[in-house]
C-alpha positions in Angstrom: -16.5 57.1 4.5 -19.4 55.1 5.8 -20.0 53.5 2.4 -16.2 52.6 2.2 -16.4 50.8 5.6 -19.5 48.8 4.5 -17.7 47.8 1.3 -14.7 46.6 3.3 -16.9 44.6 5.6 -18.8 43.0 2.7 -15.5 42.0 1.0 -14.1 40.7 4.2 -17.3 38.6 4.7 -17.1 37.2 1.2 -13.4 36.3 1.6 -14.1 34.7 5.0 -16.9 32.6 3.4 -14.5 31.6 0.5 -11.8 30.6 3.0 -14.3 28.5 5.0 -15.4 26.8 1.8 -11.9 25.9 0.7 -11.0 24.6 4.1 -14.1 22.3 4.4 -13.9 20.9 0.8 -10.7 18.9 1.5 -12.2 17.5 4.7 -15.1 16.2 2.7 -12.8 14.7 0.1 -10.8 13.0 2.8 -13.9 11.3 4.2 -14.9 10.0 0.8 -11.4 8.5 0.4 -11.6 6.8 3.8 -14.8 5.1 2.8 -13.0 3.2 0.0 -9.5 2.4 1.3 -6.7 1.4 -1.1 -6.1 -1.8 0.9 -9.1 -3.5 2.5 -7.8 -6.3 4.8 -11.3 -7.9 4.8 -10.8 -8.7 1.1 -7.4 -10.3 1.7 -6.7 -13.7 0.2 -3.7 -16.1 0.1 -2.5 -17.4 -3.3 0.0 -20.2 -3.8 2.2 -20.7 -6.8 5.6 -21.0 -8.4 7.8 -18.0 -8.9 8.6 -17.2 -12.5 10.5 -13.9 -12.0 11.4 -11.3 -9.4 11.6 -7.7 -10.8 13.7 -5.3 -8.7 12.1 -2.4 -10.7 8.6 -2.2 -11.9 7.8 -2.3 -15.6 6.6 1.0 -17.1 2.9 1.6 -16.5 2.7 -0.6 -13.4 2.8 0.1 -9.6 6.2 1.4 -8.6 8.7 -0.8 -6.7 9.7 -4.5 -7.0 7.3 -7.1 -8.3 7.0 -10.9 -7.9 5.6 -12.8 -10.9 4.2 -16.2 -10.0 2.0 -18.8 -11.6 -1.0 -20.2 -9.7 -3.5 -23.0 -10.8 -5.7 -20.1 -12.0 -3.1 -18.3 -14.0 -0.2 -15.8 -13.8 -0.1 -13.2 -11.0 1.8 -9.9 -10.8 2.3 -9.1 -7.1 3.5 -5.6 -6.0 5.9 -6.1 -3.1 6.2 -2.6 -1.9 9.2 -0.3 -2.3 11.3 -1.8 0.6 10.8 -5.5 0.1 14.2 -6.2 -1.3 16.1 -3.8 1.1 17.3 -3.8 4.6 18.8 -6.3 7.1 16.4 -9.2 6.2 15.0 -8.6 2.7 12.7 -10.9 0.9 14.8 -13.7 -0.6 13.1 -15.6 -3.4 14.1 -16.9 -6.8 12.6 -18.4 -9.9 11.2 -21.9 -9.4 10.4 -21.4 -5.6 7.0 -22.2 -4.2 5.4 -19.2 -2.5 2.3 -18.2 -0.6 1.4 -14.6 -1.0 -1.3 -12.9 1.1 -2.8 -9.6 -0.2 -5.5 -7.9 -2.1 -6.2 -7.9 -5.8 -6.5 -4.3 -7.2 -6.8 -2.6 -10.6 -4.1 0.1 -10.8 -3.6 2.0 -14.1 -6.0 -0.3 -15.9 -3.9 -3.4 -14.9 -4.6 -6.1 -12.3 -2.0 -6.3 -9.6 -1.9 -8.3 -6.4 -0.9 -6.0 -3.6 1.2 -8.3 -1.4 1.3 -7.9 2.4 3.0 -11.1 3.4 5.1 -13.5 1.3 6.0 -17.0 2.7 8.8 -18.9 1.1 10.9 -21.8 2.4 8.9 -21.7 5.7 9.7 -18.1 6.4 7.2 -15.2 6.3 8.2 -11.8 5.1 5.8 -9.0 6.2 6.0 -6.3 3.5 3.1 -4.1 4.3 1.1 -3.2 7.4 -2.7 -4.0 7.8 -3.5 -0.8 5.9 -1.3 -1.7 2.9 1.4 0.7 3.6 4.9 -0.6 2.7 7.0 -1.4 5.8 10.5 0.1 5.9 13.4 -2.1 6.8 13.5 -0.5 10.3 9.8 -1.0 10.9 10.0 -4.7 9.7 12.9 -5.2 12.1 11.0 -3.7 15.1 7.9 -5.8 14.2 9.9 -9.0 14.2 11.6 -8.1 17.5 8.2 -7.5 19.1 6.9 -10.8 17.7 9.9 -12.6 19.0 9.5 -11.1 22.5 5.9 -12.3 22.5 6.9 -15.8 21.2 4.9 -15.2 18.0 5.7 -15.6 14.3 4.3 -13.7 11.3 
């Protein structure tokens, strides 16, 4: 009986150690992810150009959601707008031939360069599509942000 109790304690100790190891591993993985964020606002740039196309749905093999294709003096740019850009009360309104200013970060996603757009300015109006962490803003969060900015007398 004594040997049986020792075996149970040993198995319980091993299982506890295994449980501890599996719980700490995701925490370490999370820290590594935080050191290289998807959207680094310190690397943000603003590009200007002429819109060649607005895609409501992404082409296969690219980032999901709508895309804005525009030509700059350095070449063509594919900008990911975030899944909510063309939805809601005040969606992004832009057409081919329009001049735009797009603020964001260039990334390589699925072996393709894509400009992750945070703010698009067209016809003097700024559309905030993502927050400072690169997370797409829902129509409701965009509306709340514009209301707060209006109360403070600010603009995007």
